[in-house]
Every structure is written in structure tokens, then in C-alpha cells.
KEPA-695638 format. One line per 5 residues: for each residue x, y, z of C-alpha. Coordinates in nm, 3 decimals, always signed. Layout:
BEGIN
X:Y:Z  ...
//
This chain:
BEGIN
+3.419:-12.349:-4.174  +3.589:-12.165:-4.459  +3.949:-12.062:-4.484  +4.058:-11.696:-4.496  +4.119:-11.535:-4.838
+4.490:-11.516:-4.754  +4.500:-11.894:-4.802  +4.432:-11.848:-5.171  +4.727:-11.613:-5.208  +4.950:-11.854:-5.016
+4.850:-12.143:-5.243  +4.889:-11.941:-5.564  +5.219:-11.798:-5.444  +5.358:-12.140:-5.358  +5.239:-12.283:-5.689
+5.417:-12.001:-5.874  +5.735:-12.061:-5.676  +5.733:-12.431:-5.759  +5.711:-12.347:-6.129  +6.013:-12.119:-6.104
+6.222:-12.331:-5.868  +6.099:-12.682:-5.953  +6.449:-12.814:-6.021  +6.617:-12.640:-5.727  +6.774:-12.834:-5.441
+6.543:-12.657:-5.196  +6.241:-12.840:-5.336  +6.415:-13.178:-5.361  +6.255:-13.323:-5.043  +5.909:-13.228:-5.173
+5.978:-13.369:-5.519  +6.104:-13.692:-5.361  +5.788:-13.705:-5.150  +5.574:-13.677:-5.463  +5.768:-13.957:-5.634
+5.717:-14.174:-5.325  +5.341:-14.108:-5.326  +5.329:-14.164:-5.701  +5.485:-14.509:-5.668  +5.274:-14.589:-5.361
+4.968:-14.508:-5.574  +5.076:-14.771:-5.827  +5.132:-15.024:-5.549  +4.793:-14.964:-5.386  +4.619:-14.993:-5.724
+4.791:-15.328:-5.780  +4.671:-15.455:-5.442  +4.316:-15.321:-5.484  +4.279:-15.495:-5.821  +4.398:-15.833:-5.696
+4.763:-15.817:-5.793  +5.084:-15.870:-5.597  +5.348:-15.605:-5.528  +5.700:-15.749:-5.542  +5.892:-15.431:-5.462
+5.878:-15.052:-5.470  +6.187:-14.846:-5.543  +6.255:-14.470:-5.527  +6.596:-14.342:-5.639  +6.788:-14.022:-5.562
+6.752:-13.912:-5.927  +6.375:-13.890:-5.860  +6.291:-14.197:-6.062  +6.101:-14.492:-5.925  +5.932:-14.817:-6.013
+5.690:-15.075:-5.880  +5.749:-15.436:-5.978  +5.426:-15.632:-5.960  +5.227:-15.930:-6.084  +4.865:-15.911:-6.187
+4.627:-15.625:-6.124  +4.428:-15.419:-6.371  +4.699:-15.256:-6.579  +4.496:-14.955:-6.694  +4.407:-14.857:-6.338
+4.756:-14.936:-6.209  +4.921:-14.716:-6.473  +4.678:-14.429:-6.411  +4.706:-14.445:-6.033  +5.044:-14.272:-6.026
+4.952:-13.933:-6.173  +4.579:-13.930:-6.111  +4.624:-14.082:-5.766  +4.867:-13.812:-5.656  +4.635:-13.539:-5.787
+4.337:-13.697:-5.613  +4.527:-13.714:-5.284  +4.638:-13.353:-5.322  +4.282:-13.242:-5.392  +4.150:-13.431:-5.090
+4.413:-13.279:-4.862  +4.320:-12.931:-4.983  +3.949:-12.993:-4.938  +3.985:-13.135:-4.587  +4.166:-12.827:-4.457
+3.822:-12.678:-4.390  +3.783:-12.938:-4.116  +4.098:-12.933:-3.897  +4.011:-13.259:-3.718  +3.941:-13.453:-4.039
+4.247:-13.296:-4.197  +4.470:-13.407:-3.911  +4.328:-13.759:-3.926  +4.388:-13.777:-4.302  +4.748:-13.664:-4.259
+4.799:-13.927:-3.989  +4.653:-14.198:-4.212  +4.877:-14.090:-4.501  +5.180:-14.106:-4.273  +5.085:-14.454:-4.151
+5.027:-14.579:-4.507  +5.366:-14.451:-4.621  +5.538:-14.623:-4.331  +5.349:-14.948:-4.394  +5.415:-14.948:-4.771
+5.783:-14.874:-4.706  +5.828:-15.153:-4.454  +5.641:-15.408:-4.664  +5.763:-15.333:-5.015  +6.075:-15.114:-5.026
+6.382:-15.343:-5.017  +6.686:-15.274:-4.797  +6.886:-15.266:-5.122  +6.713:-14.931:-5.187  +6.832:-14.737:-4.880
+6.729:-14.401:-5.025  +6.370:-14.513:-5.084  +6.351:-14.692:-4.750  +6.478:-14.392:-4.558  +6.257:-14.154:-4.758
+5.942:-14.354:-4.686  +6.011:-14.388:-4.315  +6.113:-14.022:-4.279  +5.809:-13.874:-4.452  +5.571:-14.124:-4.296
+5.704:-14.057:-3.946  +5.706:-13.680:-4.001  +5.342:-13.674:-4.108  +5.241:-13.898:-3.819  +5.420:-13.679:-3.566
+5.271:-13.358:-3.705  +4.922:-13.509:-3.694  +4.953:-13.655:-3.343  +5.129:-13.353:-3.193  +4.884:-13.112:-3.360
+5.156:-12.914:-3.533  +5.022:-12.554:-3.546  +5.126:-12.493:-3.908  +5.005:-12.831:-4.036  +4.763:-12.672:-4.285
+5.040:-12.468:-4.449  +5.275:-12.768:-4.471  +5.008:-12.989:-4.622  +4.903:-12.713:-4.861  +5.256:-12.719:-5.000
+5.249:-13.098:-5.035  +4.904:-13.086:-5.194  +5.012:-12.832:-5.457  +5.314:-13.045:-5.544  +5.095:-13.354:-5.572
+4.836:-13.184:-5.793  +5.092:-13.030:-6.028  +5.305:-13.343:-6.065  +5.133:-13.467:-6.380  +5.175:-13.124:-6.539
+5.548:-13.117:-6.466  +5.594:-13.470:-6.588  +5.403:-13.403:-6.909  +5.620:-13.101:-6.981  +5.955:-13.248:-6.874
+5.937:-13.606:-6.997  +5.644:-13.688:-7.222  +5.743:-13.424:-7.476  +6.101:-13.555:-7.484  +6.108:-13.926:-7.397
+5.769:-14.093:-7.412  +5.901:-14.436:-7.317  +6.003:-14.311:-6.970  +5.649:-14.220:-6.869  +5.356:-14.420:-6.740
+5.157:-14.286:-7.035  +5.407:-14.439:-7.275  +5.408:-14.769:-7.088  +5.027:-14.783:-7.087  +5.008:-14.693:-7.456
+5.247:-14.976:-7.546  +5.046:-15.214:-7.324  +4.734:-15.118:-7.521  +4.924:-15.174:-7.845  +4.878:-14.814:-7.965
+5.203:-14.621:-7.892  +5.072:-14.289:-8.025  +4.811:-14.285:-7.748  +5.085:-14.182:-7.502  +5.031:-13.814:-7.579
+4.651:-13.813:-7.540  +4.679:-14.022:-7.224  +4.941:-13.791:-7.074  +4.738:-13.483:-7.165  +4.426:-13.641:-7.021
+4.598:-13.715:-6.691  +4.724:-13.356:-6.682  +4.376:-13.212:-6.735  +4.228:-13.444:-6.473  +4.499:-13.339:-6.227
+4.425:-12.970:-6.283  +4.050:-13.028:-6.249  +4.099:-13.218:-5.923  +4.315:-12.936:-5.787  +4.049:-12.684:-5.888
+3.778:-12.883:-5.710  +3.993:-12.917:-5.400  +4.054:-12.542:-5.396  +3.685:-12.465:-5.443  +3.596:-12.681:-5.144
+3.882:-12.552:-4.930  +3.822:-12.183:-4.998  +3.450:-12.176:-5.072  +3.182:-12.054:-4.835  +2.830:-12.176:-4.793
+2.567:-11.948:-4.935  +2.353:-11.767:-4.679  +1.983:-11.857:-4.715  +1.758:-11.566:-4.807  +1.385:-11.519:-4.801
+1.194:-11.362:-5.077
//
């Protein structure tokens, strides 16, 4: 089942609005959501590569960190930006199948709640409340079959896909040390690699968003005889 052409205009329109109003207070809850997912991506990569997550923190200034031991550092560092873009792309692609889409949203909500309870300390009340609020909201929308779920998740998916682009523009060009690209480059012992790494993550994020859009909005070709 394909989505109507109006979906493309909605997605493009929302993407344009985020570019214009990215730093506005109206988009703060969505930006905080992306930071939460970004940090959760690091945490999951640590666990999947045999490491241990000590804590996950998200702050009101939209910064965050994951303190961990072990894990494959290259994958862990990449999982923040690329992981958010991959999730955004998957959410876009699954909107063609409402049932699968609803299940994916429910799983995302459950994962956010679980990660929050297990790894966000009570000393980080903003992060703890953020994780529980977004996790519970997604779970409720999925279980209650919220009628505008596709539109809500489209907005989240666009924010997730564009996150690496915003970060590359806002931070990497000004303060390399604050970014995951800078941290990974120093870990590799080649600080100048921060720029190529950041650019690479940005291009991958855009490609993933493109693929998600193609799947979400594409139609199957009609067989012909000849």
C-alpha cells in the first residue's frame, strides 16, 4: 500500500519548517526526543558489542552523554548519528504498513522506557522524565491506535534523519571536540579525521532518509505484457 502524494508535501514542508525554526522553543520537545534517541543509540551499541552501560544522561541544554565500559568504540561512536537516521528511515518506510508501523512505534516506546529505567539516574530528573514521557506517549499512541500516528511519527522521523546534518553545521564547524566525530577521531589518534567522519555521517543520514522516503512514497510497478 502506498501513501498519497500529499504525504510528500507534508514531509518536505515539515523538513523546511525545522530548518527555519530549529532553535525555536516550539521544537524543543522534538529536539530533546532526538537527543534521547541519540544517546540511547550509543547505549544499545555498547550493549550489543559486549560492553557495560553505567549511566545515560540528557540535559535541558540538549546535551547528553553515555558513560560506559567496553564495547566496540567505532560502532558505539557512530551509533548516535547513524542510528538516529536509521531509525528515522525505518519509521518512514514502515508507514506503508499501518500494522507494522504501529508495532514499531510501540517497540520504540517500550525501549525508551526500559533504557530510561535501567540507565538514567535519578540525579538527572530531566532525562528521566523525558525518557518516561516520550516512551509512554509512543506506547499509548500505538496501543490506542491514535488516528494521526503516521503524521506524528513522520515529524519524529524527519527530525531523526536530519539530526546529523544540524549537528555538523552547528557544532562540528565550530567546536570539533564537542562532537562524537571529534571524540572518535581522537580515539583513532587522527584528530583531523573529525571532519571527514562528520561529513560521512551526514551523507549516510541523508541517504537513509532518501531510502526511507522512496519506500514510504513509492508504488509497485504494474506488470505489463509485451
